[in-house]
Every structure is written in C-alpha cells, then in structure tokens.
C-alpha positions, 0 to 999 in steps of 0.5 A: 503324879500324872502329867499329860505328855501333850504339854511336853513335845600395862603389866610385865610378863615377870609380874604375871609369873611372880604373882603365882610363883610358877616354877617356869618363867613365862619368859622362858616359855614364850620369849627366852627360848625358841617357842615351845622348844623344850616340848615335843609338840604332837601334831597327831593329837591325842584322840579321845573316843567319840563320846557318842559311842558311849551314849545309849539313847532310851527312846522307846515310846512307853508313856510317862508312868514308870511301870511298877513291879508286879506283886510277889506271891505271899511266900517271899524268900530273902532273895525275893525281898532283896530283889524287890528292894533293888527294883524300887531303888532303880526303876526303869524310866524309859518314857520320861527320859526319852521325852526329856531328850527329845525336848532338849534336842528341839531346844525346848529346854524349859519344858525338859526341866519341867519334865525332869521334876517327875524324876526329882519328886518320885526319885529312884529312877534309872537315868542314863548318860544320854538323859543327863547329857540332855539335861546339861544342854538344857541347863546351858541353854537357859543359863540357869544356876538353879537348874544346874544345882538341881541336875547336879544334885540329882546326879550325886544323890542317884550315885551317877558316876560320869565318864570323861566325856560327862565330867567335861560336860558337867564342868562346861555346864558350871562354866557356862552358867557363871558358877566359876567357884564350883567349876574350879572345885570340880576341875581340881577334883577330876580324877582324869583331865584331858585337853577338853577339861583344861580348855573349858576351865581356861576359857571360863576364867578368861570369860570372867576376866581372871586372866592371870589364873588363865595364863597360869593354868595354860602353862600348867596344861602345856607342861602336861600335854605339850599340846594345844589347838586353835581354840586354846590359842584364840582363848589365850589371845583374848586373855592377853587382850584383856590384860592389854599385853601386846607383847604376850599377844605377839608371842601367841601370834607367833605360836599360832603361825608356828603350829599352822593355825595362824589362818584359823578363823577363831585365831584371826578374829582374836588377833584382830580384837587383841591388836585393836584393844592393845592400841595397834590398829595397824597390826589389827588391819594386817591380821584382817588382811591375812585372813583367807576367808573374811567372815562376819565376825572378822569384819565386825572385829576390824570395824569395832577396832577402828571405832574403838580408836575414834576412826569413825569414818574409817570404820564406816568405810570398812562397813561399806566394803563389808557390804560390797563384799557380799558377806552376811551382816548380823545385828552386831554389825548394824548396832556398831554402825548405828553407834558410829553414826551417832558419833559422826552426828549423821542422821542420814547414815543412821537412816540408811543403816535402819533401812538395811537393818529391815532389809536384812531381817533384823528389823525386830532384833532387840540389840539393834533396835535398842541402838536405834532408839538410843541414836534417835534420842541422842540426835533430836529425833524423839518421835523416831525413837518412840516409833522404833521402841513401840514396834519392838516385840520384845524389850529389855531394861536397856531398851526402856532406859534408852527411851527414858533417857532420850525423853529426859535429855530433850526436856520431856520430863513428864513423858519420861516419868510416865514411861518409867511408870509404864515400865513398872506396870509391865513388871520390868525390873529397873536398875540404877541406870533406869533411876539415873535416867528418870531422875535426870529427866526430872532434873531437866524438867524441874519436876521437884516433888516427883523426883524426890518420890522416885529417889526415895522409892529406890531403896524403899521399894526397889532395894537399889542403893542410890549412887553418887550420880543419883545424888547429883541429880537431886542436888541439881533439883534442889538447886533449881528450887533455890534450896541450896542449904538443903542441897549442901545438907544432902551432900553432907548426909550422903552414906559415902564420900561426896564425888566430883559430880556431886560437888559440880552440881552444887557449884552449878546451883551456886552459880545460877543462884549467885551464892558466892560463898557456897560456890567458892567452897564447892569449887575448892573441893573440886580443885582438890579432886580434879585439879586439871578440869577446866570447867570447874575454874570456868564456873567459879570465874562466872560466879566471880564476874556475876558478883562483881569480884573482879580481883578474884576473877583475875586470880582464877585466870592467873591460875589457869595460865599457870596450869597451862589450861586454855579454853578451847574455841567453840565449834558448832556444826549443822548437817544440810543436804547430807553434808556437815558444815562446821563453824567456829566463832568469828569464822570467815572460811565458809564459801557463803561467809558474806551471806551468813554474816548478813543473815546474822546482822538481819536476825539481830536487828529483827530480834532487837525489836523483841527485847534482845540486848547482847549480854555482857562478857561471860565465860560460861561455855568455856570460851576464850576472851577473843570470842567475847569480842565477836559475841554477835558471831558466835558459832551457834549464830553462824550455824543457825544463820546458815541453816535458815539460808539453806533449808526450806521455810518452816523446816526444823534446824538441828545444831550440834556444839562441843561446849555449853551454849552461852547465855547470849546465844541462848537468849538470841536463839529463843527469839530467832525461833520466835521471829522465824517460826522455826523449831531449832534444836541445839545439842550442847555438851550439857543437854538438848535445847528445844527452841520454839515460839520464844522459849526453851525446853531447859527452862533457862537452867543448864 
C-alpha cells in the first residue's frame, strides 16, 4: 500500500466513609487528628526518572515503504529460516514512525492517525516507545474513543510492554477520552503505580462527577505515599465543591497552607470555585485577595462566583477591576459578562463587551459569539443576533439553537423553521434543545401543521425521543387551534407520566378557550404536583371569573390566603440613555411622575377613539386586587409613557416586565403603537411581544 508523504507533513463526612467501609475515618484523617499527623510527609518527594531519558526518537528520513529483507540463497539452513521469520515479525518502521512523531508534534493529530493505518494494515512493524507516545498524544488531542481503541489494540497485539511512564500515558489517554471504566481496569491491573498514576485516575473520577470514589482513592493514595502535590489538593478541592461539602473544602484548604501550596495558582482558583459553589462568597473573595498573582483563571473564578449568587453588579464591578489591572481577558471572561449583562437587562453593557471582544481578538470565538447571539435574541435585538451569527466562521449546535430560539421567542416562527431546515441542510445534527426551540417557535407563531411535521420527525428521522417539554409545545399548539380533546388525548397517550409543564399547557389552553371542566381537571393535577406554585391558582381563578363562577373564584382566593401565597406586585423597567428606570403599578416615586401620568391620560384618551375600553377585573398576570383599582396606571403603561416622553420620535421602545402582561395593557399597547407609530417591544415572563401598527407578534395568545 503506497501513500505519498506529501499529504502527511449536603452530605456528612461519615457518610462518605461509611459508603465504602473504608478502614480509616475521614474524620481521623482530616479533623479528629492534627492534619496528616500519623504520616511522615516527604517534602523531598520521590523523584521519578525523566521519561524523556527512556525515549529513543526514530527520526531518520528513509521514506514510507519498509525495507523488505533480501532473498536468501536457495540453500537455507534452519537458522536462516528462523531469522527470516523473525525479520517478517519485527520489521523496521523508521520512516513511518518518524512521520507520525512529527505530525503529532505539530498537532496534526488526524493525519498522524491516518498514517498509523499503514502500521495497522500491514502489521509486524517494530514500533518504539516515542511513536506510541506520539499516538497517545494524537488520541488525547482528538478525544477519539475509536482512536484509543485502535492504538491500544495495536499495542497489545504487537506485544508492547510499557514502562511506568508509558503505563501512565496510556491511563491518561483513556481518562481524557472519557473511557473511565477501561481506565479504572487499567489502573487496577498496573503492576506498579506512582503518584502520577493515582493523580490521573483521581482527576478523571472528579471530572466525571464520581466524587465519592475520588475521595476513597485519595485516602488510599495517602496511606501508600503520605504525599501529594498542589495539583492533587486542587483536584480534591474540586471534589468537595462538587459535593458542596464546605467543611471538607476548609480542611483541604488547611492542608494546602500546611504543605506550603496555599498560594499555588491551581489551589487558589480551586478554592475560589469551591467556596463560591458552597455558598460562601466572602471566603471566595478572601481566597482571591490572598492570591500573590491574580491570573485570568482567578479573575474568571471570582466573577463567576458573584454571578452564581446573583450579585450581577458586583460581578460587573470585578470585571472592570480585571480590565483595569491589565490581566489578559479570555473568551470565557467575555462570555460570562455577556450573560451578566443579560441578567441586568443592559444592552449598553453588552455592546461594550461586544466591542471588547473584537478588540481582544475574540471576535470569531464560537463560545463568546454564541453567548452574544443568545443575549441579543433575549433582549429584542434579533437583527443584531443574526448579524453575529452570520459572521461566525464556525458554528456548533448551540449556536444554531440560540438563534432558532430567539426567532421563536419574538414570534418569527417562519424564520425559525427556515433556519432549522438550513441547519439540517448543512448536516448539523439537531438535539432535543433544537427541537424544543423550533417547536416553541411553531407554538408562538401558530404554525400548527409544520409543528406536527417536525414533532413526528423527531423519532422517525432523527431518533430523538420527544420529552415532556416537546409534548407541552404540542399541547399548546393544539390549544391554539381549539382542539382541547386532542390535547387531552396527547397527554393521556404520552409514553411517560405527564409532567407539570404538560398540565400547565392544558390549563392555559382551557383558560383561552374558556373550558371550565377541563381547566379544573388540569388545575387539580397541578395542585398535587406543585401545591405552592402561585401561577396555577391564578390561571384557574381567571377561568372562574371568565365563566362567571364567582363562588368558586372566592374559594381559590381563600385557598391562597390559607397557604400564605401572595400575588407579588408587577414591576416594569425601561432603559433610557444607559440608565434603567423601574416602575410599579400606581407608582408615584419617579421625578417625572406628573408628566408621566399626564402622558398616560393623554394616551388613553387618544386610543379610546380607536375602540379602547378598559377591561374588567382580571387577575391573569399574577397581580393583586389593589392593582385592579389602578388599572389605568399599570407599570407597563407608566414605562411606555416614560419612554415616549424621553426618547426621540419614531425610535422603538423596549420594556421588561417580571410577570405576564395583562389583557388590558396588551390591548392598550397595541393601540398606543398604532397612534404613536412606534414599535414597542415588551418582554414579559412568558415571551416577547412586538407591538406594531396595532397588532402583536403573539397573535393574542400567551
């Protein structure tokens, strides 16, 4: 076979211990005794020979074709025959091995493994340790399970006997490629294990979330070696974070300080992450402040910690400190800040981050740009989201999902379906999130037939079993068409127990179609599953009101009072000139209150000429009775009035609300958009509403 060389250039510590019946209590190791007091900690750690000393590089330039043995004279002796046989079993492979090593060294892993096929197909080549080492690097670089199996199988069939270094490398290869069952078998069968072996398998267990087993092996390793390094401690701190055991994390922190690695970069970053995930942001900040050199990972960890606990403004402040400190920011930094900007509902912050992303050379980064697509989609800037998406040179499934979901949330169902079909044409493999996004888009845009086609194609064409959320989308679609019997039949025919989301979709459909009996049945199911969820009671309350069942409505209100559930006041806010302005219903605390209320009265008078009549009492958006008395001055109307006063004529307005918009405000804002010739976007707790020319993108179904 000839190939040209040109193309290849909340758990207690006792429970951890008892679950494994480990002879020594974790309490004894970490708490009851002075830390590691029964062991002699060797600061002069065992020195392993330099693995490079054992590698002989076969880097002679002799071409690809292995040299065949010259034909022997016809009078062969037994020894000649034996020698010839051995020559065929172990043929020199200097040229091939040299090229494999070079390709792996240049990170051209796929080409290295393609060249390895020659060794596999012809067999019998004499492959050295350095070539196997290069092949291991290629497998790790690609993360290919198939490549691992090929290389490892060849090692065994060729009779390769690895030394300690190569045994650890083979173990690492299996761990990095996620083959933990095989890795554990290899580890257990290793004739000799050093600290590298233990650290490799323990880190692998932590990476896959098997924290209990990681702790068990850590204690076994300690009994054998009485020794560990900063990487090991950092790994175990990550394990304690995974278990959310702050007490174990503190003990490991003490161990790190005692062994002189408390200021190690890996340990410090692990501590920040652990304290953050265990709920102690103060300790996380302390660990960050104690870092002698604050690295990019350290800054990212503390920013992520603040964001995790909802301290978005503090996280943003830390980002500005990081920027001013001169530390290099990476794409993870920008991705986090984009998400924080999303939480703060600040388009201006996101624009600044977008500009910084480009300035720092991450303008084409797939992670950061996907976060941008998601942000712009969630905050009404669909055109900006599409612009970022179109400029991405490389897109993954998450990127496609973000834009499809963005189209769907804004009522652009046809565009979402078209993008989904484009994704399939480009051979991208959709996942369950993709189908949830496109089905939700069909639901929001009332694309009934297309939605059913996509739903049926999930299992038929893509071998993806529909989940509860997919069923909920279809129930909503059926409800929009008034097909409540079919929606109920879909719930009954689901291959799993119906979830709260499915019953909630049926309840909403029953409210819109004023089907009292079915709505009551769905509500009863929801009460058993989510007895403390306020919105379930509110929707049923509206059904009773719409049906004139005032006695039953009073019973629901009595249940709410008995359970201590209160309907929270609605809050709406709008950003004008880079500043957020927040309004409550009937709010009179704003400095422009008089002007705002006059504007609302003027708007109501104007839209009354177009048929606007204030709706009667409704409790749809989780509002209390006090708010019904100030119907004309709901928070949405105040925010819209403020925006009209303080923005240029003709510019769009964007309002954010923490509840679903009520019927009255929905009808009013449709007409306000008509008479002012403005586009008004309201993001409520359910979806986006694009009001333009007297209509809404939701089709009056939400």
